[in-house]
C-alpha positions in Angstrom: 0.0 0.0 0.0 1.2 3.5 -0.8 0.7 6.3 1.7 1.1 10.0 0.8 2.1 11.0 4.3 2.9 9.8 7.8 -0.5 10.9 9.0 -2.1 8.7 6.3 0.0 5.8 7.4 -1.0 6.4 11.1 -4.6 6.3 10.1 -4.1 2.9 8.5 -3.1 1.2 11.8 -5.0 -2.1 12.1 -5.2 -2.5 8.3 -4.1 -5.6 6.4 -1.7 -4.3 3.8 -1.9 -7.3 1.5 -0.4 -10.7 0.7 2.8 -11.4 -1.2 3.3 -13.6 -4.2 4.1 -17.2 -3.4 7.8 -18.2 -2.9 9.0 -21.8 -3.4 11.3 -23.2 -0.7 13.3 -25.9 -2.6 16.2 -28.0 -1.4 18.7 -25.7 -3.1 17.5 -22.7 -1.1 17.6 -24.8 2.1 21.1 -26.0 1.3 22.3 -22.5 0.6 20.9 -21.3 3.9 22.5 -24.2 5.7 25.9 -23.2 4.2 25.4 -19.5 5.0 24.5 -20.3 8.7 26.6 -23.4 9.2 23.4 -25.2 10.3 23.6 -28.6 8.5 21.2 -30.5 10.7 20.0 -33.6 8.9 16.3 -32.6 9.0 17.3 -29.8 6.6 20.0 -31.2 4.4 19.8 -35.0 4.3 16.7 -36.0 2.1 17.2 -39.8 2.7 17.5 -39.6 6.5 14.8 -36.9 6.6 12.3 -39.1 4.6 12.3 -41.5 7.6 12.1 -38.6 10.1 9.3 -36.9 11.8 8.3 -34.7 8.8 8.7 -37.2 6.0 11.1 -34.9 4.1 13.6 -32.2 4.7 12.2 -29.0 6.2 13.4 -25.4 6.0 15.1 -23.9 8.9 12.8 -21.6 10.9 15.3 -18.8 10.5 15.2 -19.4 6.7 11.5 -18.8 6.8 12.1 -15.7 8.9 14.8 -14.5 6.5 12.2 -14.4 3.7 10.2 -11.6 5.5 11.8 -8.8 3.4 10.6 -10.5 0.2 7.2 -11.3 1.7 6.7 -7.7 2.8 8.2 -6.0 -0.3 5.9 -3.5 -1.8 3.3 -3.7 0.9 4.2 -0.4 2.5 5.6 2.8 1.1 5.4 6.4 2.3 6.1 9.5 0.3 9.2 11.4 1.4 11.0 8.5 3.1 14.7 8.9 2.5 15.7 5.8 4.3 14.1 2.7 6.0 15.9 0.3 8.3 15.1 -3.0 10.0 14.9 -2.2 13.7 14.2 -5.7 15.0 11.5 -8.1 16.1 9.2 -8.1 19.0 8.0 -11.7 18.8 8.5 -14.6 16.4 6.8 -18.1 16.4 7.1 -21.0 14.1 3.7 -22.9 14.6 4.3 -25.4 11.7 7.1 -26.9 9.7 8.0 -26.0 6.1 8.5 -29.2 4.1 10.8 -29.0 1.1 9.0 -27.8 -2.0 6.5 -25.7 0.0 5.1 -22.5 -1.4 4.9 -19.7 1.1 3.3 -16.3 1.2 3.0 -13.6 3.8 0.2 -11.3 4.8 1.2 -8.1 6.4 -0.9 -6.1 9.0 0.1 -2.7 10.2 0.2 -2.8 14.0 1.4 0.6 15.1 3.2 3.8 14.0 5.0 5.9 16.6 6.9 9.1 16.1 10.7 9.0 16.6 13.3 11.7 16.0 13.4 12.3 12.3 10.7 9.8 11.3 8.6 7.0 12.6 8.8 3.5 14.1 6.5 1.1 12.3 5.4 -2.3 13.8 3.8 -4.8 11.5 2.8 -8.4 11.8 3.6 -10.8 9.0 1.7 -14.1 9.0 3.5 -16.6 6.7 1.3 -19.4 5.4 2.2 -22.6 3.5 0.0 -23.4 0.5 -2.3 -26.2 1.6 -1.3 -25.9 5.2 -3.8 -25.7 8.1 -1.9 -23.2 10.3 0.8 -20.5 9.8 4.5 -21.5 9.5 5.7 -18.3 11.0 4.1 -15.3 12.7 6.5 -12.4 13.3 6.0 -9.0 14.7 8.6 -6.9 13.0 9.8 -3.3 13.6 11.2 -0.9 11.1 12.2 2.7 11.2 11.6 5.2 8.5 13.4 8.5 8.2 11.9 11.5 6.4 
């Protein structure tokens, strides 16, 4: 969603800003994340052993799912006059369900709060990540960003 001003953004608190396109989480993406983080646990990178494991296949790292938030939120929020936006952190993150290899994920973003800070605003938004065909979210994260005008 596009906002012409900070006041317009503040008026949208509580609004669902939209859902992203689907992103496929394939084994190559999982393996690259394992290499980047040095987390090579067999449930992520060993398809043969994982097939006999609790999920029936390899699964994505929870932090891999979390790392997709920028792509899942991209384009959901813009404000005229912003010269810089930065990730400020997370308030709460949960991983209610696993992400089996080959899953398609998308995120739905809701604007939770907008607070004035020196030179701009602090924005809190919740992203609920769902798996196509899943019965519960795979990640629910309350993220915080700062925008500077």
